A tleap script that builds the chain and sets N, CA, C and O, in Angstrom:
source leaprc.protein.ff14SB
mol = sequence {
  NMET ILE ASN THR PHE SER ARG GLU MET LYS
  ASP GLU LEU ILE GLN ARG ILE GLN VAL TYR
  PHE THR THR GLU MET SER GLN GLU LEU GLY
  ASN PHE GLU ALA GLU PHE LEU LEU ASP PHE
  PHE SER LYS ASN ILE GLY PRO HIE TYR TYR
  ASN GLN ALA ILE ARG ASP ILE GLN LYS HIE
  LEU SER GLY TYR VAL ASP THR LEU ASN GLU
  ARG ILE ASP GLU LEU GLU LYS PRO LEU PRO
  HIE THR CASP
}
set mol.1.N position { 86.429 13.854 -23.847 }
set mol.1.CA position { 85.164 13.632 -24.532 }
set mol.1.C position { 84.680 14.932 -25.168 }
set mol.1.O position { 84.858 16.013 -24.607 }
set mol.2.N position { 84.079 14.815 -26.320 }
set mol.2.CA position { 83.555 15.973 -27.027 }
set mol.2.C position { 82.256 16.400 -26.359 }
set mol.2.O position { 81.415 15.571 -26.013 }
set mol.3.N position { 82.110 17.706 -26.185 }
set mol.3.CA position { 80.878 18.215 -25.590 }
set mol.3.C position { 79.681 17.863 -26.465 }
set mol.3.O position { 79.798 17.758 -27.686 }
set mol.4.N position { 78.541 17.686 -25.832 }
set mol.4.CA position { 77.324 17.401 -26.575 }
set mol.4.C position { 76.734 18.706 -27.101 }
set mol.4.O position { 77.104 19.800 -26.673 }
set mol.5.N position { 75.806 18.556 -28.039 }
set mol.5.CA position { 75.151 19.723 -28.617 }
set mol.5.C position { 74.163 20.319 -27.624 }
set mol.5.O position { 73.617 19.612 -26.777 }
set mol.6.N position { 73.941 21.621 -27.734 }
set mol.6.CA position { 72.867 22.242 -26.960 }
set mol.6.C position { 71.543 21.679 -27.480 }
set mol.6.O position { 71.481 21.149 -28.589 }
set mol.7.N position { 70.513 21.795 -26.693 }
set mol.7.CA position { 69.194 21.279 -27.111 }
set mol.7.C position { 68.746 21.964 -28.393 }
set mol.7.O position { 68.186 21.318 -29.279 }
set mol.8.N position { 68.988 23.276 -28.499 }
set mol.8.CA position { 68.581 24.022 -29.691 }
set mol.8.C position { 69.320 23.514 -30.920 }
set mol.8.O position { 68.717 23.329 -31.978 }
set mol.9.N position { 70.636 23.287 -30.784 }
set mol.9.CA position { 71.425 22.794 -31.904 }
set mol.9.C position { 70.999 21.391 -32.280 }
set mol.9.O position { 70.894 21.067 -33.463 }
set mol.10.N position { 70.753 20.554 -31.280 }
set mol.10.CA position { 70.337 19.176 -31.546 }
set mol.10.C position { 68.998 19.161 -32.284 }
set mol.10.O position { 68.818 18.391 -33.228 }
set mol.11.N position { 68.064 20.005 -31.858 }
set mol.11.CA position { 66.764 20.091 -32.535 }
set mol.11.C position { 66.928 20.517 -33.991 }
set mol.11.O position { 66.259 19.984 -34.877 }
set mol.12.N position { 67.820 21.480 -34.238 }
set mol.12.CA position { 68.060 21.942 -35.612 }
set mol.12.C position { 68.670 20.829 -36.463 }
set mol.12.O position { 68.277 20.638 -37.614 }
set mol.13.N position { 69.623 20.101 -35.902 }
set mol.13.CA position { 70.258 19.014 -36.643 }
set mol.13.C position { 69.276 17.875 -36.925 }
set mol.13.O position { 69.300 17.274 -37.999 }
set mol.14.N position { 68.426 17.592 -35.963 }
set mol.14.CA position { 67.395 16.569 -36.159 }
set mol.14.C position { 66.477 16.971 -37.309 }
set mol.14.O position { 66.125 16.145 -38.151 }
set mol.15.N position { 66.096 18.231 -37.339 }
set mol.15.CA position { 65.231 18.723 -38.417 }
set mol.15.C position { 65.943 18.615 -39.767 }
set mol.15.O position { 65.321 18.254 -40.766 }
set mol.16.N position { 67.235 18.925 -39.802 }
set mol.16.CA position { 67.991 18.814 -41.055 }
set mol.16.C position { 68.049 17.366 -41.540 }
set mol.16.O position { 67.938 17.104 -42.738 }
set mol.17.N position { 68.220 16.438 -40.618 }
set mol.17.CA position { 68.233 15.023 -40.981 }
set mol.17.C position { 66.879 14.627 -41.566 }
set mol.17.O position { 66.810 13.931 -42.580 }
set mol.18.N position { 65.812 15.075 -40.922 }
set mol.18.CA position { 64.471 14.746 -41.406 }
set mol.18.C position { 64.228 15.319 -42.803 }
set mol.18.O position { 63.679 14.637 -43.668 }
set mol.19.N position { 64.630 16.560 -43.020 }
set mol.19.CA position { 64.458 17.187 -44.337 }
set mol.19.C position { 65.281 16.440 -45.382 }
set mol.19.O position { 64.804 16.197 -46.491 }
set mol.20.N position { 66.507 16.077 -45.039 }
set mol.20.CA position { 67.363 15.335 -45.975 }
set mol.20.C position { 66.709 14.021 -46.378 }
set mol.20.O position { 66.632 13.702 -47.565 }
set mol.21.N position { 66.242 13.267 -45.406 }
set mol.21.CA position { 65.623 11.983 -45.722 }
set mol.21.C position { 64.369 12.159 -46.561 }
set mol.21.O position { 64.098 11.351 -47.449 }
set mol.22.N position { 63.603 13.204 -46.292 }
set mol.22.CA position { 62.386 13.447 -47.055 }
set mol.22.C position { 62.717 13.836 -48.490 }
set mol.22.O position { 62.135 13.285 -49.425 }
set mol.23.N position { 63.639 14.770 -48.681 }
set mol.23.CA position { 63.921 15.269 -50.025 }
set mol.23.C position { 64.814 14.341 -50.834 }
set mol.23.O position { 64.593 14.181 -52.034 }
set mol.24.N position { 65.809 13.729 -50.221 }
set mol.24.CA position { 66.778 12.932 -50.960 }
set mol.24.C position { 66.408 11.450 -51.044 }
set mol.24.O position { 66.800 10.759 -51.984 }
set mol.25.N position { 65.663 10.976 -50.071 }
set mol.25.CA position { 65.374 9.534 -50.029 }
set mol.25.C position { 63.879 9.233 -50.050 }
set mol.25.O position { 63.467 8.074 -49.994 }
set mol.26.N position { 63.071 10.293 -50.131 }
set mol.26.CA position { 61.604 10.140 -50.132 }
set mol.26.C position { 61.134 9.249 -48.990 }
set mol.26.O position { 60.273 8.386 -49.162 }
set mol.27.N position { 61.725 9.485 -47.813 }
set mol.27.CA position { 61.396 8.679 -46.640 }
set mol.27.C position { 61.212 9.599 -45.453 }
set mol.27.O position { 62.037 10.476 -45.194 }
set mol.28.N position { 60.128 9.393 -44.736 }
set mol.28.CA position { 59.846 10.203 -43.549 }
set mol.28.C position { 60.545 9.592 -42.340 }
set mol.28.O position { 60.535 8.376 -42.148 }
set mol.29.N position { 61.151 10.456 -41.528 }
set mol.29.CA position { 61.758 10.016 -40.272 }
set mol.29.C position { 61.106 10.787 -39.134 }
set mol.29.O position { 60.921 12.001 -39.220 }
set mol.30.N position { 60.764 10.084 -38.085 }
set mol.30.CA position { 60.251 10.749 -36.901 }
set mol.30.C position { 61.392 11.348 -36.094 }
set mol.30.O position { 62.563 11.114 -36.395 }
set mol.31.N position { 61.053 12.117 -35.072 }
set mol.31.CA position { 62.073 12.734 -34.221 }
set mol.31.C position { 62.976 11.692 -33.570 }
set mol.31.O position { 64.192 11.877 -33.503 }
set mol.32.N position { 62.387 10.601 -33.091 }
set mol.32.CA position { 63.174 9.569 -32.415 }
set mol.32.C position { 64.213 8.973 -33.360 }
set mol.32.O position { 65.384 8.848 -33.002 }
set mol.33.N position { 63.783 8.605 -34.566 }
set mol.33.CA position { 64.693 7.997 -35.533 }
set mol.33.C position { 65.805 8.968 -35.938 }
set mol.33.O position { 66.972 8.587 -36.023 }
set mol.34.N position { 65.434 10.216 -36.184 }
set mol.34.CA position { 66.425 11.213 -36.586 }
set mol.34.C position { 67.401 11.488 -35.448 }
set mol.34.O position { 68.598 11.648 -35.691 }
set mol.35.N position { 66.915 11.545 -34.220 }
set mol.35.CA position { 67.799 11.756 -33.079 }
set mol.35.C position { 68.717 10.554 -32.883 }
set mol.35.O position { 69.884 10.720 -32.529 }
set mol.36.N position { 68.210 9.361 -33.104 }
set mol.36.CA position { 69.019 8.157 -33.008 }
set mol.36.C position { 70.153 8.208 -34.035 }
set mol.36.O position { 71.296 7.889 -33.709 }
set mol.37.N position { 69.843 8.607 -35.272 }
set mol.37.CA position { 70.871 8.732 -36.307 }
set mol.37.C position { 71.906 9.786 -35.937 }
set mol.37.O position { 73.107 9.569 -36.104 }
set mol.38.N position { 71.446 10.919 -35.437 }
set mol.38.CA position { 72.364 11.984 -35.025 }
set mol.38.C position { 73.299 11.481 -33.936 }
set mol.38.O position { 74.507 11.714 -33.999 }
set mol.39.N position { 72.758 10.802 -32.949 }
set mol.39.CA position { 73.592 10.265 -31.865 }
set mol.39.C position { 74.590 9.236 -32.390 }
set mol.39.O position { 75.748 9.217 -31.972 }
set mol.40.N position { 74.134 8.380 -33.311 }
set mol.40.CA position { 75.018 7.369 -33.890 }
set mol.40.C position { 76.182 8.023 -34.634 }
set mol.40.O position { 77.340 7.668 -34.416 }
set mol.41.N position { 75.873 8.977 -35.513 }
set mol.41.CA position { 76.929 9.634 -36.283 }
set mol.41.C position { 77.834 10.472 -35.384 }
set mol.41.O position { 79.044 10.532 -35.602 }
set mol.42.N position { 77.261 11.110 -34.391 }
set mol.42.CA position { 78.079 11.905 -33.465 }
set mol.42.C position { 79.079 11.025 -32.729 }
set mol.42.O position { 80.237 11.401 -32.549 }
set mol.43.N position { 78.627 9.861 -32.310 }
set mol.43.CA position { 79.482 8.959 -31.539 }
set mol.43.C position { 80.504 8.239 -32.421 }
set mol.43.O position { 81.663 8.089 -32.033 }
set mol.44.N position { 80.079 7.795 -33.605 }
set mol.44.CA position { 80.912 6.916 -34.420 }
set mol.44.C position { 81.689 7.611 -35.533 }
set mol.44.O position { 82.730 7.111 -35.959 }
set mol.45.N position { 81.209 8.736 -36.003 }
set mol.45.CA position { 81.879 9.425 -37.097 }
set mol.45.C position { 82.410 10.786 -36.649 }
set mol.45.O position { 83.437 11.249 -37.146 }
set mol.46.N position { 81.720 11.415 -35.727 }
set mol.46.CA position { 82.135 12.733 -35.236 }
set mol.46.C position { 83.588 12.791 -34.789 }
set mol.46.O position { 84.275 13.758 -35.120 }
set mol.47.N position { 84.091 11.794 -34.047 }
set mol.47.CA position { 85.488 11.850 -33.610 }
set mol.47.C position { 86.491 11.912 -34.763 }
set mol.47.O position { 87.561 12.503 -34.615 }
set mol.48.N position { 86.162 11.313 -35.905 }
set mol.48.CA position { 87.066 11.375 -37.052 }
set mol.48.C position { 87.184 12.819 -37.562 }
set mol.48.O position { 88.282 13.289 -37.862 }
set mol.49.N position { 86.053 13.509 -37.657 }
set mol.49.CA position { 86.074 14.919 -38.074 }
set mol.49.C position { 86.780 15.781 -37.023 }
set mol.49.O position { 87.557 16.674 -37.360 }
set mol.50.N position { 86.505 15.508 -35.777 }
set mol.50.CA position { 87.134 16.258 -34.686 }
set mol.50.C position { 88.650 16.101 -34.728 }
set mol.50.O position { 89.381 17.087 -34.638 }
set mol.51.N position { 89.126 14.854 -34.864 }
set mol.51.CA position { 90.566 14.606 -34.901 }
set mol.51.C position { 91.223 15.257 -36.112 }
set mol.51.O position { 92.339 15.769 -36.018 }
set mol.52.N position { 90.524 15.237 -37.260 }
set mol.52.CA position { 91.075 15.890 -38.449 }
set mol.52.C position { 91.159 17.402 -38.224 }
set mol.52.O position { 92.122 18.042 -38.645 }
set mol.53.N position { 90.164 17.960 -37.568 }
set mol.53.CA position { 90.202 19.398 -37.265 }
set mol.53.C position { 91.378 19.723 -36.346 }
set mol.53.O position { 92.028 20.756 -36.511 }
set mol.54.N position { 91.651 18.853 -35.390 }
set mol.54.CA position { 92.796 19.051 -34.495 }
set mol.54.C position { 94.092 19.021 -35.297 }
set mol.54.O position { 94.964 19.868 -35.099 }
set mol.55.N position { 94.225 18.048 -36.202 }
set mol.55.CA position { 95.439 17.978 -37.034 }
set mol.55.C position { 95.574 19.209 -37.920 }
set mol.55.O position { 96.675 19.732 -38.096 }
set mol.56.N position { 94.455 19.675 -38.480 }
set mol.56.CA position { 94.492 20.859 -39.340 }
set mol.56.C position { 94.933 22.097 -38.561 }
set mol.56.O position { 95.738 22.885 -39.056 }
set mol.57.N position { 94.420 22.270 -37.362 }
set mol.57.CA position { 94.789 23.448 -36.567 }
set mol.57.C position { 96.234 23.339 -36.098 }
set mol.57.O position { 96.916 24.357 -35.980 }
set mol.58.N position { 96.717 22.124 -35.829 }
set mol.58.CA position { 98.119 21.948 -35.460 }
set mol.58.C position { 99.027 22.398 -36.602 }
set mol.58.O position { 100.016 23.095 -36.374 }
set mol.59.N position { 98.691 21.998 -37.837 }
set mol.59.CA position { 99.481 22.424 -39.003 }
set mol.59.C position { 99.466 23.939 -39.141 }
set mol.59.O position { 100.504 24.565 -39.354 }
set mol.60.N position { 98.283 24.515 -39.019 }
set mol.60.CA position { 98.135 25.965 -39.143 }
set mol.60.C position { 98.952 26.686 -38.082 }
set mol.60.O position { 99.692 27.620 -38.391 }
set mol.61.N position { 98.820 26.260 -36.845 }
set mol.61.CA position { 99.540 26.920 -35.756 }
set mol.61.C position { 101.042 26.697 -35.855 }
set mol.61.O position { 101.823 27.574 -35.484 }
set mol.62.N position { 101.457 25.534 -36.351 }
set mol.62.CA position { 102.881 25.264 -36.520 }
set mol.62.C position { 103.493 26.256 -37.502 }
set mol.62.O position { 104.572 26.795 -37.254 }
set mol.63.N position { 102.812 26.494 -38.606 }
set mol.63.CA position { 103.284 27.481 -39.580 }
set mol.63.C position { 103.301 28.873 -38.992 }
set mol.63.O position { 104.231 29.644 -39.232 }
set mol.64.N position { 102.284 29.196 -38.229 }
set mol.64.CA position { 102.207 30.509 -37.588 }
set mol.64.C position { 103.349 30.690 -36.594 }
set mol.64.O position { 103.972 31.751 -36.554 }
set mol.65.N position { 103.625 29.667 -35.796 }
set mol.65.CA position { 104.699 29.750 -34.801 }
set mol.65.C position { 106.048 29.861 -35.504 }
set mol.65.O position { 106.913 30.609 -35.048 }
set mol.66.N position { 106.247 29.136 -36.605 }
set mol.66.CA position { 107.498 29.247 -37.355 }
set mol.66.C position { 107.702 30.674 -37.851 }
set mol.66.O position { 108.794 31.228 -37.726 }
set mol.67.N position { 106.662 31.262 -38.407 }
set mol.67.CA position { 106.745 32.648 -38.891 }
set mol.67.C position { 107.017 33.596 -37.737 }
set mol.67.O position { 107.827 34.513 -37.867 }
set mol.68.N position { 106.358 33.387 -36.619 }
set mol.68.CA position { 106.551 34.231 -35.446 }
set mol.68.C position { 107.990 34.119 -34.946 }
set mol.68.O position { 108.598 35.133 -34.602 }
set mol.69.N position { 108.539 32.920 -34.899 }
set mol.69.CA position { 109.928 32.736 -34.472 }
set mol.69.C position { 110.902 33.436 -35.416 }
set mol.69.O position { 111.887 34.023 -34.966 }
set mol.70.N position { 110.636 33.378 -36.721 }
set mol.70.CA position { 111.486 34.078 -37.688 }
set mol.70.C position { 111.451 35.580 -37.445 }
set mol.70.O position { 112.488 36.243 -37.482 }
set mol.71.N position { 110.272 36.110 -37.200 }
set mol.71.CA position { 110.148 37.558 -36.945 }
set mol.71.C position { 110.845 37.955 -35.652 }
set mol.71.O position { 111.463 39.016 -35.574 }
set mol.72.N position { 110.745 37.109 -34.644 }
set mol.72.CA position { 111.432 37.396 -33.375 }
set mol.72.C position { 112.937 37.369 -33.597 }
set mol.72.O position { 113.652 38.227 -33.079 }
set mol.73.N position { 113.426 36.400 -34.354 }
set mol.73.CA position { 114.859 36.340 -34.665 }
set mol.73.C position { 115.323 37.607 -35.374 }
set mol.73.O position { 116.433 38.079 -35.130 }
set mol.74.N position { 114.488 38.162 -36.248 }
set mol.74.CA position { 114.834 39.394 -36.962 }
set mol.74.C position { 114.992 40.581 -36.009 }
set mol.74.O position { 115.713 41.531 -36.317 }
set mol.75.N position { 114.333 40.533 -34.872 }
set mol.75.CA position { 114.399 41.622 -33.897 }
set mol.75.C position { 115.650 41.575 -33.042 }
set mol.75.O position { 115.985 42.544 -32.361 }
set mol.76.N position { 116.330 40.459 -33.081 }
set mol.76.CA position { 117.514 40.292 -32.248 }
set mol.76.C position { 118.587 41.306 -32.654 }
set mol.76.O position { 118.842 41.517 -33.840 }
set mol.77.N position { 119.203 41.920 -31.659 }
set mol.77.CA position { 120.254 42.913 -31.877 }
set mol.77.C position { 121.589 42.203 -31.973 }
set mol.77.O position { 121.828 41.226 -31.264 }
set mol.78.N position { 122.477 42.695 -32.861 }
set mol.78.CA position { 123.819 42.087 -32.927 }
set mol.78.C position { 124.600 42.443 -31.675 }
set mol.78.O position { 124.456 43.535 -31.126 }
set mol.79.N position { 125.412 41.525 -31.240 }
set mol.79.CA position { 126.228 41.746 -30.067 }
set mol.79.C position { 127.515 42.465 -30.492 }
set mol.79.O position { 128.050 42.187 -31.565 }
set mol.80.N position { 128.015 43.387 -29.656 }
set mol.80.CA position { 129.259 44.065 -30.009 }
set mol.80.C position { 130.426 43.080 -29.916 }
set mol.80.O position { 130.443 42.171 -29.086 }
set mol.81.N position { 131.391 43.296 -30.796 }
set mol.81.CA position { 132.583 42.429 -30.788 }
set mol.81.C position { 133.497 42.862 -29.668 }
set mol.81.O position { 133.722 44.054 -29.456 }
set mol.82.N position { 134.008 41.910 -28.971 }
set mol.82.CA position { 135.007 42.208 -27.935 }
set mol.82.C position { 136.323 41.616 -28.386 }
set mol.82.O position { 136.459 40.399 -28.510 }
set mol.83.N position { 137.291 42.479 -28.632 }
set mol.83.CA position { 138.604 42.013 -29.078 }
set mol.83.C position { 139.650 42.371 -28.074 }
set mol.83.O position { 140.825 42.063 -28.270 }
savepdb mol mol.pdb
quit
């Protein structure tokens, strides 16, 4: 499960939702309504963003590990020939 927001972060996000609704939709939202929307989006849409972030970091780390493996291979010493 994804950790919940700190109270300070949740309050800031609630305020952002309220400002958005006021400026973009000319509609006032109370704290309860804005918090309800935040909880809804966090529960229903947040996991999609979270999963995409996981996939993005996997791609990034995969490339990094490939480069690291190539560099390690370059450090390998040749073995002497035994004839």
